[in-house]
Structure formats: C-alpha cells, structure tokens
C-alpha positions as CSV (number, residue, x, y, z in Angstrom):
1,M,3.1,23.2,14.9
2,G,5.9,21.4,13.2
3,T,5.2,18.3,11.3
4,G,8.3,16.5,12.3
5,K,9.3,16.1,8.6
6,H,12.8,17.4,9.2
7,R,13.5,15.5,12.5
8,A,16.5,13.3,12.5
9,V,15.7,9.7,12.1
10,S,17.8,7.3,14.2
11,P,19.9,4.7,12.2
12,R,18.1,1.9,14.0
13,R,14.7,3.1,12.9
14,T,15.9,3.7,9.3
15,K,17.4,0.2,9.2
16,M,14.2,-1.4,10.6
17,G,12.0,0.6,8.1
18,S,14.2,-0.6,5.2
19,M,13.9,-4.2,6.4
20,V,10.1,-4.0,6.6
21,V,10.0,-2.5,3.1
22,A,12.4,-5.2,1.7
23,G,10.4,-8.0,3.3
24,A,7.0,-6.6,2.5
25,V,7.6,-6.1,-1.3
26,P,7.3,-9.8,-2.2
27,V,4.3,-10.1,0.1
28,V,2.5,-7.3,-1.7
29,L,3.3,-8.6,-5.1
30,T,2.1,-12.1,-4.1
31,L,-1.2,-10.8,-2.6
32,V,-1.9,-8.4,-5.5
33,G,-1.5,-11.0,-8.2
34,T,-3.9,-10.0,-10.9
35,G,-5.7,-7.5,-8.7
36,N,-5.1,-4.6,-11.1
37,A,-6.4,-6.6,-14.0
38,N,-9.6,-7.3,-12.1
39,A,-10.1,-3.8,-10.9
40,E,-13.3,-2.0,-11.9
41,P,-12.8,-0.3,-15.2
42,D,-14.9,2.7,-14.3
43,R,-12.6,3.5,-11.4
44,Y,-9.7,4.5,-13.6
45,T,-11.4,6.2,-16.6
46,P,-11.1,9.9,-17.2
47,V,-13.1,11.8,-14.5
48,D,-15.7,14.4,-15.4
49,R,-14.4,17.7,-14.1
50,T,-17.8,18.7,-12.9
51,E,-17.6,16.0,-10.2
52,R,-14.4,17.3,-8.7
53,T,-13.7,20.2,-6.4
54,A,-10.7,21.5,-8.4
55,P,-11.9,21.5,-12.0
56,V,-9.5,21.6,-14.9
57,T,-10.5,23.9,-17.8
58,D,-10.1,22.9,-21.4
59,E,-7.7,25.7,-21.9
60,T,-5.1,23.8,-19.9
61,V,-5.2,20.8,-22.2
62,P,-3.1,21.3,-25.3
63,V,-4.9,20.2,-28.5
64,A,-3.1,19.6,-31.7
65,P,-4.4,21.6,-34.7
66,A,-6.6,19.7,-37.1
67,A,-5.2,18.4,-40.4
68,G,-4.9,21.1,-43.0
69,E,-5.1,23.9,-40.4
70,S,-2.3,26.3,-39.6
71,A,-1.1,26.7,-36.0
72,Q,-1.5,30.4,-36.4
73,G,-5.0,30.1,-37.8
74,D,-4.2,31.8,-41.1
75,G,-1.9,31.4,-44.0
76,P,-0.9,28.1,-45.8
77,P,-1.1,24.9,-43.7
78,Q,2.2,23.9,-42.1
79,W,3.7,20.4,-41.9
80,P,3.2,18.3,-39.8
81,A,-0.4,19.1,-39.1
82,A,-2.1,15.8,-38.4
83,E,-4.1,15.4,-35.2
84,A,-3.1,12.5,-32.9
85,P,-6.1,10.1,-32.5
86,N,-7.4,8.5,-29.3
87,I,-6.7,11.5,-27.0
88,R,-8.6,11.4,-23.8
89,P,-7.3,13.9,-21.3
90,Y,-7.3,12.4,-17.8
91,R,-8.9,14.8,-15.3
92,G,-8.8,13.5,-11.7
93,I,-8.3,14.6,-8.2
94,R,-4.8,16.0,-7.7
95,I,-3.0,13.9,-5.1
96,P,-0.5,15.8,-3.0
97,D,3.1,15.3,-4.1
98,D,4.2,13.9,-0.7
99,V,1.5,11.2,-0.8
100,L,2.9,8.0,-2.5
101,S,-0.3,6.8,-4.1
102,S,-2.2,7.1,-7.4
103,L,-5.6,5.6,-6.3
104,Q,-8.1,8.2,-7.1
105,W,-11.0,6.7,-5.1
106,A,-9.0,6.0,-1.9
107,R,-10.4,6.9,1.5
108,T,-8.9,8.1,4.8
109,A,-7.8,5.6,7.5
110,P,-10.9,4.4,9.4
111,K,-11.5,5.5,13.0
112,K,-11.1,3.0,15.8
113,E,-13.6,4.4,18.2
114,Y,-15.7,1.2,18.1
115,L,-15.4,-2.3,16.9
116,A,-18.3,-4.6,15.9
117,P,-18.5,-8.2,17.1
118,V,-18.0,-11.1,14.8
119,E,-21.5,-12.5,14.2
120,A,-24.1,-13.4,11.5
121,L,-21.6,-14.8,9.1
122,H,-22.8,-16.4,5.9
123,A,-21.8,-17.7,2.5
124,P,-20.2,-15.0,0.2
125,A,-22.7,-12.7,-1.5
126,P,-22.2,-9.8,-3.8
127,V,-21.3,-6.5,-2.0
128,E,-20.0,-3.1,-2.9
129,P,-16.2,-3.0,-3.3
130,V,-14.4,-1.5,-0.4
131,P,-12.3,1.6,-1.3
132,P,-8.6,1.3,-0.5
133,I,-7.0,3.3,2.3
134,A,-4.7,6.2,1.4
135,P,-1.2,6.1,2.9
136,P,0.1,8.9,5.1
137,P,2.4,11.5,3.5
138,G,5.9,10.2,2.7
139,A,5.1,6.7,4.1
140,L,4.7,3.2,2.8
141,R,1.6,1.5,4.3
142,F,1.2,-2.2,4.7
143,G,-2.1,-2.6,6.4
144,D,-1.8,-1.2,9.9
145,V,2.0,-1.0,9.6
146,Q,3.5,2.3,8.3
147,V,7.1,3.0,7.6
148,E,8.9,6.0,6.2
149,S,9.7,5.5,2.5
150,P,13.5,4.8,2.2
151,E,15.5,7.4,0.2
152,W,16.9,4.7,-2.1
153,L,13.4,3.7,-3.2
154,P,12.3,5.6,-6.4
155,R,9.0,7.5,-6.1
156,E,7.3,5.5,-8.9
157,Q,8.2,2.2,-7.3
158,A,7.0,3.5,-3.9
159,I,3.6,4.4,-5.5
160,Q,3.3,1.0,-7.0
161,I,4.0,-0.7,-3.7
162,N,1.5,1.4,-1.9
163,D,-1.1,0.9,-4.6
164,G,-0.6,-2.8,-4.6
165,S,-0.7,-3.1,-0.8
166,A,-3.9,-0.9,-0.5
167,T,-5.6,-2.9,-3.3
168,A,-4.8,-6.2,-1.7
169,E,-6.1,-4.9,1.7
170,A,-9.3,-3.6,0.1
171,N,-9.9,-6.8,-1.8
172,F,-9.6,-8.8,1.4
173,A,-11.9,-6.4,3.2
174,T,-14.4,-6.8,0.4
175,F,-14.4,-10.5,0.8
176,L,-14.9,-10.2,4.5
177,D,-17.9,-7.9,3.8
178,S,-19.3,-10.5,1.4
179,V,-19.5,-13.1,4.2
180,G,-21.4,-10.7,6.5
181,M,-18.6,-9.1,8.6
182,E,-19.3,-5.6,9.7
183,R,-17.2,-2.8,8.2
184,T,-15.1,-1.9,11.3
185,R,-14.3,-5.5,11.9
186,S,-13.4,-6.3,8.3
187,D,-11.2,-3.2,8.2
188,R,-9.3,-4.4,11.3
189,V,-8.9,-8.0,10.1
190,A,-7.7,-6.9,6.6
191,G,-5.3,-4.3,7.9
192,Q,-3.9,-6.3,10.8
193,T,-3.4,-9.4,8.6
194,L,-1.5,-7.5,5.9
195,G,0.6,-5.6,8.4
196,A,1.5,-8.8,10.3
197,A,2.4,-10.5,7.1
198,A,4.8,-7.7,6.2
199,L,6.5,-7.9,9.6
200,G,6.7,-11.6,9.3
201,A,8.3,-11.4,5.8
202,A,10.8,-8.9,7.2
203,A,11.7,-11.2,10.1
204,G,12.0,-14.2,7.7
205,A,14.2,-12.2,5.4
206,A,16.4,-11.1,8.3
207,V,16.8,-14.7,9.5
208,A,17.7,-15.8,6.0
209,S,20.1,-13.0,5.3
210,P,23.3,-15.0,6.2
211,F,22.2,-17.8,3.9
212,A,21.1,-15.3,1.3
213,V,24.6,-13.7,1.2
214,I,26.1,-17.2,0.7
215,G,23.6,-17.9,-2.1
216,A,24.4,-14.5,-3.7
217,G,28.2,-15.4,-3.7
218,V,27.6,-18.8,-5.2
219,G,25.2,-17.5,-7.8
220,G,27.5,-14.6,-8.7
221,A,30.5,-17.0,-9.1
222,M,28.4,-19.4,-11.3
223,G,27.2,-16.5,-13.4
224,L,30.7,-15.2,-13.9
225,A,32.0,-18.6,-14.9
226,I,29.2,-19.0,-17.4
227,G,29.5,-15.5,-18.9
228,M,33.3,-15.2,-19.0
229,P,33.6,-16.8,-22.4
230,F,31.2,-14.2,-23.8
231,A,32.9,-11.2,-22.2
232,P,32.2,-8.4,-22.0
233,I,28.5,-8.9,-22.6
234,G,28.5,-12.2,-20.7
235,L,29.8,-10.5,-17.5
236,A,26.2,-9.3,-16.9
237,A,25.5,-12.9,-15.9
238,A,27.4,-12.3,-12.6
239,P,25.0,-9.9,-11.0
240,L,22.0,-11.8,-12.3
241,G,23.3,-15.0,-10.8
242,A,24.0,-13.2,-7.5
243,A,20.5,-11.8,-7.4
244,Y,19.0,-15.2,-8.2
245,G,21.1,-16.9,-5.5
246,F,20.0,-14.3,-3.0
247,A,16.4,-14.6,-3.8
248,L,16.5,-18.4,-3.9
249,M,17.7,-18.4,-0.2
250,A,15.7,-15.5,1.1
251,A,12.3,-15.9,-0.6
252,P,11.3,-19.2,1.1
253,L,11.9,-18.0,4.7
254,A,10.3,-14.6,3.8
255,G,7.3,-16.4,2.5
256,I,7.1,-18.6,5.6
257,G,7.4,-15.6,7.9
258,A,4.7,-13.8,5.9
259,G,2.3,-16.8,6.3
260,I,2.9,-17.1,10.0
261,G,2.5,-13.3,10.5
262,A,-0.7,-13.2,8.5
263,G,-2.2,-16.0,10.5
264,I,-1.2,-14.4,13.8
265,G,-2.5,-11.0,12.7
266,A,-5.8,-12.4,11.5
267,A,-6.4,-14.4,14.7
268,A,-5.6,-11.4,16.8
269,A,-8.0,-9.2,14.8
270,L,-10.8,-11.7,14.9
271,S,-10.5,-12.3,18.6
272,A,-10.3,-8.6,19.6
273,P,-13.1,-7.7,21.9
274,P,-15.8,-5.4,20.5
275,R,-16.1,-1.8,21.6
276,A,-19.6,-0.2,21.7
277,V,-20.4,3.1,20.1
278,G,-19.4,6.0,22.4
279,S,-17.4,3.8,24.7
280,T,-14.2,5.4,26.1
281,P,-11.7,4.3,28.7
282,E,-13.5,6.7,31.2
283,A,-16.7,4.8,30.7
284,F,-15.3,1.7,32.3
285,A,-13.7,3.6,35.3
286,P,-15.6,3.2,38.6
287,A,-17.6,6.2,39.7
288,P,-16.0,8.1,42.5
289,E,-17.7,8.0,45.9
290,T,-19.3,11.2,46.9
291,A,-19.3,12.2,50.6
292,G,-22.4,13.5,52.3
293,A,-22.6,16.8,54.0
294,G,-20.5,16.7,57.2
295,E,-19.5,13.1,56.6
296,P,-16.0,11.9,55.7
297,A,-15.6,10.3,52.3
298,G,-16.0,6.5,52.1
299,R,-18.8,6.2,54.7
C-alpha cells in the first residue's frame, strides 16, 4: 500500500500549509517561552543503553587515546595525544529521519475512542508531567493541526518548531491534569487550543499581509537611507528594516488571531460531549424491528 509520500500536492494546499506554518511559528515561540529551561533535566541526559531496544555498543563510540599513549599501542607516543575531557556519549532512541522531532520521551497521538466529562475540578496539585506527542512523519504538528513541512523550511528549524509546539501542548495538558481534568479531556483541550491558535495566527497574518507589505517597504527605505552613508556594510540595514516593518504590522494581528483562535478552541474542547468507553456510532442507532414468523415486518 502506498504511503502517498510522492503524491502531487495542489498549489492551494501547499500555500495554505505555508500560511499555517508562518502564522504558527510566533505562537509556538510565545507559548514555549522558557519551557526548555524548565524541562526536567533527567529527560535529556545520556540514556543507559540497557533500557533501549536498540543498544549501542561501546565499540561504536570513538575514544581518544590517553595522554602519553600511542594510537597504535606501541612505539613512542605521538603528538597530539591528550584526551578530551567531559565526554559523555549520548545514547538514546534513534528517531526516524522522516520524523521532525528530537523529543526522546514523546508518545504516540492519543486515541479518541472515548472522552471523559469535565468534573471534579480542584486547585492545582502536583502531578506527573505529561509526555509530548510525536508528530507524524514529514509534518509539522500544532496541537490537532498537522501540515506538511514546507520545502523552504530547514530540517533543524522544523524540529525546533515541532519540539516547541509539543512541549507547550504537554505543559498545558500537565496543568489541566493538575486541576483534576481526566487525561483524554486534557489532551483534547490542549491539542485543540494550540491548533486553533495556530489557525487564528495564520488568519491574522493573512489579513495583515497588505499592511505588512507596506510596512516592509517603508522599513526597507528607512534602513537604506540610514545605511547608505556607511555603504557597503550599511546596506545591510535595508533588509533588516524591511523585516522589522513587516513584523511590526503583521505581529499584532497574528497575535490577536492566535488569542481568538485559542479561546474558541478551548471553549469547543471543554464543551464537547463525553463519549463512554466502548461507545460507537452503531451503539446509538435504533435496533431494527424483527418480523415474526409469517407476519410482515413492522407489525
């Protein structure tokens, strides 16, 4: 069965995906804040190979020869021969190359077979941190919104965006858990809030694009006028001024759109009706009437 990886993507879908990415980046950066600094230190320390399914042997880790020892093991010592200090080989789970994430303790997307009601809420209390959700292969994930990673976006930056988005979503879900919300409901509220915020930011950036172009032109002209006396180095002020003028006009509307989208997403997720365990659409269908022997159906 084909994976659809080589299917042609319509220009409209590619453009929409790029708009979502461009609008969601500032939202993710705002939501993350100092999230990486507050992350648990033991989540990102070297992992013991005995705990992983694909162990890495010591033979695969190059070690510099000790001071005074020859690389060949005999003969006079060769220079340079000092051993680099503070070497801690990082052994972790190997993430597939087509997955744009570096979060070692990520989990798969939660199932939506049931949804718990909102009840028994209380003041925040200490809870276990919620693991982030891994993105699909080749995609950028903003909560429950997933878009194909644009070709112009470098892989390293795509990983940073996905990591920041997943961390912000996990932190929000952890807070919801701390006030007594059940796991399926907190996953839904966190994912839908972040996804709607990304869509709102994209919509706000799209509305602001005409004004942002004007701001980029004005900013570029001002930067060029300021930097012209210091040419050729001063000419770099022109693109900087254009970028500043663009952001100055687009950022406010993108932020407003993100806030409105987040509010709508959170309200929709909180008001979603619960689904009991094992409930399916067929469970709510009326039972068909059975006809007795020799009697027409419906009597």
